[in-house]
C-alpha positions in Angstrom: 22.4 -19.1 -39.9 20.0 -21.8 -38.6 22.7 -24.3 -37.4 23.8 -22.6 -34.1 20.2 -22.5 -33.0 19.9 -26.3 -33.3 22.4 -26.9 -30.5 20.5 -24.7 -28.1 17.3 -26.5 -29.0 19.0 -29.9 -28.4 19.8 -28.7 -24.8 16.2 -27.8 -24.2 14.9 -31.1 -25.7 17.5 -33.1 -23.7 16.3 -31.5 -20.5 12.7 -32.3 -21.4 13.7 -35.9 -22.1 15.3 -36.1 -18.7 12.2 -34.7 -17.0 9.7 -36.8 -18.9 11.9 -39.9 -18.4 11.9 -39.3 -14.7 8.1 -39.0 -14.7 8.0 -42.2 -16.7 10.1 -44.0 -14.2 7.8 -42.9 -11.4 4.8 -44.1 -13.4 6.5 -47.4 -14.2 7.2 -48.0 -10.5 3.6 -47.4 -9.6 2.3 -49.7 -12.4 4.6 -52.6 -11.6 7.5 -51.9 -14.0 5.6 -51.6 -17.3 7.5 -49.2 -19.6 10.5 -48.9 -17.2 13.0 -49.6 -20.0 11.6 -46.8 -22.2 11.8 -44.4 -19.4 15.4 -45.3 -18.6 16.2 -44.9 -22.3 14.6 -41.4 -22.3 16.7 -40.3 -19.3 19.9 -41.7 -20.8 19.3 -40.1 -24.2 18.5 -36.8 -22.6 21.7 -36.8 -20.5 23.8 -37.7 -23.6 22.1 -35.0 -25.6 22.8 -32.3 -23.0 26.4 -33.4 -22.5 27.2 -33.5 -26.3 25.4 -30.2 -26.9 27.2 -28.3 -24.1 30.5 -29.8 -25.1 29.9 -28.8 -28.7 29.0 -25.2 -27.7 32.1 -24.9 -25.5 34.4 -26.3 -28.3 32.9 -24.1 -31.0 33.1 -20.9 -29.0 36.6 -21.8 -27.8 37.6 -22.2 -31.4 36.1 -18.8 -32.3 37.8 -17.1 -29.4 41.1 -18.7 -30.3 40.7 -17.7 -34.0 39.8 -14.2 -33.0 42.8 -14.0 -30.5 45.5 -15.5 -32.7 44.1 -14.7 -36.1 44.6 -16.8 -39.3 
């Protein structure tokens, strides 16, 4: 019962990672590049998290719809 909620939480956390990574990039540019690699890593991990989570939701619901339509 808890597992479907995890995927939606991953989307929210991925979006937060993108936002905070972008803020980190702006701060790194102002401070001469310190922490730029960590900020880029945050943005990349956030994007990957959102893509995988959305893909998983689409695939799972498509499977449920297919199972419901065609039966077992």
